[in-house]
Every structure is written in C-alpha cells, then in structure tokens.
C-alpha positions as CSV (number, residue, x, y, z in Angstrom):
1,X,0.2,23.4,-3.5
2,X,1.8,22.3,-6.7
3,X,-0.8,19.7,-7.3
4,X,-2.0,18.1,-10.5
5,X,-5.8,17.9,-11.2
6,X,-7.2,14.8,-12.8
7,X,-10.8,14.6,-14.0
8,X,-13.2,12.3,-12.3
9,X,-15.3,9.7,-14.0
10,X,-14.3,6.3,-12.6
11,X,-16.4,4.1,-10.4
12,X,-14.9,5.3,-7.1
13,X,-17.1,7.3,-4.7
14,X,-15.2,10.4,-5.6
15,X,-17.5,12.3,-8.0
16,X,-15.3,15.4,-8.2
17,X,-11.9,16.2,-9.8
18,X,-9.0,14.5,-7.9
19,X,-6.2,16.7,-6.6
20,X,-3.1,14.6,-7.1
21,X,-0.5,14.7,-4.2
22,X,3.0,15.4,-5.4
23,X,6.4,15.7,-3.7
24,X,6.3,19.5,-3.7
25,X,2.8,19.2,-2.2
26,X,4.3,17.5,0.8
27,X,6.7,20.4,1.4
28,X,3.8,22.8,1.2
29,X,1.8,20.7,3.7
30,X,4.7,21.0,6.1
31,X,4.9,24.8,5.5
32,X,1.2,25.1,6.3
33,X,1.3,22.8,9.3
34,X,-1.0,20.3,7.7
35,X,-0.3,16.8,8.9
36,X,0.6,14.2,6.3
37,X,-1.1,10.8,6.4
38,X,0.6,7.8,5.0
39,X,0.1,4.0,4.9
40,X,1.6,1.0,3.2
41,X,-0.3,-1.0,0.6
42,X,0.8,-3.9,-1.5
43,X,-2.1,-4.8,-3.9
44,X,-4.9,-3.2,-6.0
45,X,-7.8,-3.6,-3.6
46,X,-6.2,-2.3,-0.4
47,X,-4.4,0.5,-2.3
48,X,-7.8,1.6,-3.8
49,X,-9.4,1.7,-0.3
50,X,-6.4,3.6,1.1
51,X,-6.5,6.1,-1.8
52,X,-10.2,6.6,-1.7
53,X,-10.0,7.2,2.1
54,X,-7.9,10.3,1.4
55,X,-4.5,9.1,2.6
56,X,-1.8,11.4,1.2
57,X,1.2,9.1,0.7
58,X,1.0,5.4,-0.1
59,X,4.2,3.4,0.4
60,X,4.7,0.0,-1.3
61,X,7.0,-1.0,1.5
62,X,9.5,-3.8,1.6
63,X,7.6,-4.9,4.7
64,X,5.5,-6.9,2.1
65,X,8.3,-9.5,2.6
66,X,6.9,-10.2,6.0
67,X,3.2,-9.3,5.9
68,X,2.4,-10.6,2.4
69,X,5.2,-13.1,1.6
70,X,5.7,-14.5,5.0
71,X,9.4,-13.9,5.4
72,X,11.1,-13.4,8.8
73,X,12.4,-9.9,7.9
74,X,12.5,-7.5,4.9
75,X,15.8,-8.7,3.5
76,X,14.5,-11.5,1.2
77,X,12.2,-9.5,-1.0
78,X,13.6,-8.9,-4.6
79,X,13.4,-6.0,-7.0
80,X,11.1,-8.0,-9.3
81,X,8.7,-8.7,-6.5
82,X,8.7,-5.1,-5.4
83,X,8.1,-4.0,-9.0
84,X,5.2,-6.5,-9.3
85,X,3.4,-5.1,-6.2
86,X,4.2,-1.5,-7.1
87,X,2.5,-2.0,-10.5
88,X,-0.6,-3.4,-8.8
89,X,-0.8,-0.5,-6.4
90,X,-0.2,2.2,-9.0
91,X,-3.2,0.9,-11.0
92,X,-5.5,1.6,-8.1
93,X,-4.3,5.0,-7.0
94,X,-5.5,8.4,-8.4
95,X,-4.8,10.8,-5.6
96,X,-2.0,9.6,-3.2
97,X,1.7,9.9,-3.9
98,X,2.9,6.4,-4.7
99,X,6.3,5.7,-3.2
100,X,8.2,2.4,-3.6
101,X,10.8,1.0,-1.2
102,X,14.0,0.0,-2.8
103,X,14.7,-3.5,-1.4
104,X,17.9,-4.7,0.3
105,X,20.7,-5.2,-2.2
106,X,19.1,-2.9,-4.9
107,X,21.1,0.2,-3.9
108,X,24.0,-1.2,-1.9
109,X,26.5,-1.6,-4.8
110,X,27.6,1.2,-7.1
111,X,25.6,4.4,-7.6
112,X,25.1,3.4,-11.3
113,X,23.6,0.1,-10.3
114,X,21.3,1.8,-7.8
115,X,20.2,4.4,-10.3
116,X,19.4,1.7,-12.8
117,X,17.1,0.0,-10.3
118,X,15.5,3.2,-9.3
119,X,14.7,4.0,-12.9
120,X,12.9,0.7,-13.2
121,X,10.6,1.6,-10.3
122,X,9.6,4.9,-12.0
123,X,9.6,3.7,-15.6
124,X,8.3,0.1,-15.3
125,X,6.1,0.3,-12.2
126,X,4.9,3.9,-12.1
127,X,6.3,4.9,-8.8
128,X,6.4,8.6,-8.2
129,X,9.3,8.4,-5.7
130,X,11.5,5.8,-4.2
131,X,12.6,5.4,-0.6
132,X,16.1,4.3,0.6
133,X,17.4,3.6,4.1
134,X,20.4,5.1,5.7
135,X,22.5,8.3,5.3
136,X,23.3,7.7,1.6
137,X,23.9,11.3,0.7
138,X,25.7,10.7,-2.6
139,X,23.0,8.3,-3.8
140,X,20.3,10.8,-2.9
141,X,22.1,13.5,-4.8
142,X,22.4,11.2,-7.9
143,X,18.8,10.2,-7.8
144,X,17.7,13.8,-7.5
145,X,19.9,14.8,-10.4
146,X,18.3,12.0,-12.4
147,X,14.8,13.5,-11.7
148,X,13.8,10.7,-9.4
149,X,12.2,12.0,-6.2
150,X,13.6,10.2,-3.2
151,X,12.5,9.8,0.4
152,X,15.2,9.1,3.1
153,X,14.8,6.8,6.1
154,X,16.7,7.1,9.3
155,X,16.6,5.7,12.8
156,X,15.5,2.1,13.0
157,X,16.2,0.9,9.5
158,X,14.8,-2.6,9.1
159,X,17.3,-3.5,6.3
160,X,20.0,-3.1,9.0
161,X,18.4,-5.6,11.4
162,X,21.5,-7.8,11.7
163,X,23.8,-4.8,12.3
164,X,21.4,-3.4,15.0
165,X,21.0,-6.8,16.6
166,X,17.2,-6.7,16.2
167,X,14.5,-4.1,15.9
168,X,15.7,-1.7,18.6
169,X,15.0,2.0,19.3
170,X,17.8,4.2,17.9
171,X,19.3,7.5,19.0
172,X,19.0,7.0,22.7
173,X,22.0,9.3,23.7
174,X,22.7,12.9,23.0
175,X,25.6,12.1,20.7
176,X,23.4,9.7,18.7
177,X,20.7,12.3,18.4
178,X,23.2,14.8,17.1
179,X,24.5,12.3,14.6
180,X,21.0,11.5,13.5
181,X,20.3,15.2,13.0
182,X,23.5,15.7,11.0
183,X,22.5,12.8,8.7
184,X,19.0,14.2,8.3
185,X,20.3,17.6,7.3
186,X,22.7,16.1,4.9
187,X,20.0,14.1,3.2
188,X,17.8,17.2,2.9
189,X,20.6,19.2,1.4
190,X,21.3,16.4,-1.1
191,X,17.8,16.6,-2.4
192,X,15.6,14.2,-0.4
193,X,12.0,15.4,-0.6
194,X,11.0,13.9,2.8
195,X,12.4,11.8,5.6
196,X,11.0,8.8,7.4
197,X,12.0,8.6,11.1
198,X,11.5,5.2,12.6
199,X,11.9,3.9,16.1
200,X,13.5,7.0,17.7
201,X,12.6,8.9,20.9
202,X,9.9,11.6,20.5
203,X,12.3,14.3,21.6
204,X,14.9,13.4,18.9
205,X,12.2,13.3,16.2
206,X,10.8,16.7,17.3
207,X,14.2,18.4,17.2
208,X,14.9,17.1,13.8
209,X,11.5,18.0,12.5
210,X,11.8,21.5,13.7
211,X,15.2,22.0,12.0
212,X,14.5,20.4,8.7
213,X,12.9,22.2,5.7
214,X,11.5,18.9,4.3
215,X,8.7,16.9,5.9
216,X,9.4,14.2,8.4
217,X,7.1,11.1,8.5
218,X,7.2,9.2,11.7
219,X,6.7,5.6,12.6
220,X,7.4,5.0,16.3
221,X,8.8,8.5,16.5
222,X,6.1,10.3,18.4
223,X,3.5,12.9,17.4
224,X,5.7,15.8,16.6
225,X,6.7,14.7,13.1
226,X,5.0,16.4,10.0
227,X,3.2,13.1,9.2
228,X,2.7,9.5,10.3
229,X,2.8,6.2,8.6
230,X,1.8,2.7,9.7
231,X,1.9,-0.7,8.0
232,X,-1.6,-1.4,6.7
233,X,-1.6,-4.9,8.1
234,X,-0.8,-3.5,11.6
235,X,-3.6,-1.0,11.3
236,X,-6.2,-3.8,10.8
237,X,-4.7,-6.6,12.7
238,X,-3.5,-8.9,9.9
239,X,0.0,-9.5,11.1
240,X,-0.6,-12.5,13.3
241,X,1.9,-11.1,15.8
242,X,1.9,-8.8,18.9
243,X,1.7,-5.2,17.9
244,X,4.6,-2.9,18.5
245,X,4.2,-0.1,21.1
246,X,3.7,2.5,18.4
247,X,0.9,0.6,16.6
248,X,-2.7,1.5,17.1
249,X,-5.1,-1.0,15.7
250,X,-8.1,0.7,14.1
251,X,-9.9,-2.5,13.0
252,X,-9.8,-6.2,13.4
253,X,-9.8,-7.7,9.9
254,X,-8.5,-11.0,11.2
255,X,-11.6,-11.6,13.3
256,X,-13.9,-10.4,10.5
257,X,-12.2,-12.6,7.8
258,X,-12.0,-15.6,10.1
259,X,-15.7,-15.4,10.9
260,X,-16.7,-15.1,7.2
261,X,-14.4,-18.0,6.2
262,X,-15.7,-20.3,8.9
263,X,-19.3,-19.4,8.1
264,X,-18.6,-20.2,4.4
265,X,-17.1,-23.6,5.3
266,X,-20.1,-24.5,7.5
267,X,-22.5,-23.5,4.7
268,X,-20.7,-25.7,2.2
269,X,-20.6,-28.6,4.7
270,X,-24.3,-28.3,5.4
271,X,-25.3,-27.9,1.7
272,X,-26.6,-24.3,2.4
273,X,-24.3,-22.7,-0.1
274,X,-25.0,-22.3,-3.0
275,X,-28.8,-22.0,-2.9
276,X,-31.1,-22.4,-5.8
277,X,-31.2,-18.6,-6.2
278,X,-27.4,-18.5,-6.5
279,X,-27.4,-21.2,-9.2
280,X,-27.8,-20.9,-13.0
281,X,-30.6,-22.7,-14.8
282,X,-31.1,-24.1,-18.3
283,X,-33.6,-22.4,-20.6
284,X,-37.1,-24.1,-20.6
285,X,-36.6,-25.7,-24.0
286,X,-33.3,-27.3,-22.9
287,X,-35.0,-28.6,-19.8
288,X,-37.8,-30.2,-21.8
289,X,-35.4,-31.8,-24.1
290,X,-33.4,-33.3,-21.3
291,X,-36.7,-34.8,-19.8
292,X,-37.9,-36.0,-23.3
293,X,-41.0,-33.9,-23.0
294,X,-43.0,-32.9,-26.1
295,X,-42.4,-29.5,-27.4
296,X,-45.9,-28.2,-26.5
297,X,-45.5,-29.4,-22.8
298,X,-46.6,-26.6,-20.5
299,X,-44.2,-26.6,-17.6
300,X,-45.9,-24.2,-15.2
301,X,-43.6,-25.2,-12.4
302,X,-40.4,-24.5,-14.3
303,X,-37.9,-22.4,-12.3
304,X,-37.6,-18.9,-13.7
305,X,-34.2,-18.2,-15.1
306,X,-32.8,-15.7,-12.6
307,X,-29.3,-15.1,-14.1
308,X,-30.4,-12.2,-16.4
309,X,-29.9,-14.2,-19.6
310,X,-32.7,-14.5,-22.1
311,X,-34.8,-17.6,-21.9
312,X,-35.0,-18.5,-25.6
313,X,-38.1,-20.5,-26.7
314,X,-38.3,-22.9,-29.6
315,X,-39.2,-20.1,-31.9
316,X,-35.9,-18.3,-31.1
317,X,-37.6,-15.5,-29.3
318,X,-37.7,-14.7,-25.6
C-alpha cells in the first residue's frame, strides 16, 4: 500500500513496527474499499491518543480558531498559529498522515505567495500534506508540481462563511451538484490526493465519490464517502455548543473534566489535598537540626522519606 515502516521502541502501547500512512496509501485504501478514518487534533496529547487509536489521517484543522482559541469562526487564525499547533501534533504522531489546514488569507493572493506558505507547513512544521478550500485548480497543480501533497475541500467551506451567509448545506439542486462534481473532477485532475466533502446531501457525495479516482472524506456528507472526519472536540463534547446534525458524540469529556476539577477544588478547600503521602520530607538529619536535637537523638517516629530520594545520615551514607 505504499507505506513506510518505522521501527517501534517508544513508550506507546504499540510494541510492533508502525506502518506509516501516506498519501498513496489513501488511494490504495479507496481501491480496496477500506474506509478511511480521520480526526482533527491540535496538540501533542490529543494527537498522540488519536494516533495510537489507529486513526488514518490527522488534520490540524483551522477549526482550532474556534475550539482552541475561542474565536467565532475560522477566519482569525494565523499562519504562525497553525504552524505552532502543527509542530506540536507532528511530534506526537508516528502512524497517521498529518495534514495541515492552510488558514484564511494564506493562499488567497498569488500562487507564489500560497506556495511559500505551503512550503512552511511542510518544511517548518512537518506536515505531510496541506488542505485548501474551494475549486482552486491552478493552486493545486502548483502545489503538486512543488511536491507538496494537497487535499481539496468542497461543499460547505467554513472560510467562505460570509459569502454563504452562515454554515449552510450546499449543493441542494441538480445544477449545484453537477457544478460540485465538475469542481471535484478538476481538483483530482490537477493532482489533489483526496477531497473533503462537507455539508452536502448524501446523494451528491455518493455520486462524486463513485466518479472520483481519489478518496473522498466526508463531514456531514453521508456514509457513502471513502472516509469520515470529525472535529475532535465534537467527538468528546468539548465545544460548549449544540452539536450539528452530523456529529455523533462518542464521549463526554466536559462532564469528566468538570467533575475532576470540582473535586480538586473541594479537596483543596477542605485541606484534603495534598496529603502527607503526596508531600516531600526533609532527611532525618535536617529535621533534627531544625529541632535543635542532639546528633544521637533516635527519632523512632520520624516520617519515612517517601519520595524515592536517599535519606542521607550524618555519616554521608544512606
């Protein structure tokens, strides 16, 4: 499947050689009819969990503007912020394909400017592909010629929120579906390695998926795409907002975290945390010195040092 093998040996649960997912591997998965799993991640810890769970594609999405940085939409996030988070994610990942979203404004000028920004994601942040929104055929061709794998994104494109008048389902007429299919085929012909279809009717996504030679990855596009992607924070209920129709919540991290935080606060307020067992202690000689006790004093009630450090006596031996 055009995969790269990396030796094991780190502290992850995987005790066997890791088969690295590559862009050609995604095409092979489509050919074999093997569904592609994808999630977003924005930091080391969640990226590591996602990778160790066997997810195939990990997207450092510009959705971090909303779910991590607290912005109203994706438009405010910068190239430097996306690079920062992509670096963190890349350090955690051994198996999944790491894809970075190019943020709004980073590829909307000249092709030369877009290419410069895309190179930064690969060279500085370790991204293995970039994702861009819209039917930007010439840009996809330029990126491909520069040896930068690229994933397209059609349908509901969040960076076009103002033009669309909000987050609305796209391609709801036969003519719009035909136009969407034309754009998808043009991106594939230009060299896109995969295509995200977001917020389109199931029937439209199914028709495009059947006609394309490259994989489609759906989000709010029905079950007939070659793969599916969700925002990590949607998956585990960390968005503090009602879920979209296409979101299935597989866990409730908000409830888990809130309960743990509240319990911590109560333990601090009631002097339950930290306990003596969770505290460090002076060596016996230092304790005697502080109490002005003679050197030969036998403190049978001294608390044993539990922090794993040697308890040096006056002779310099433990």
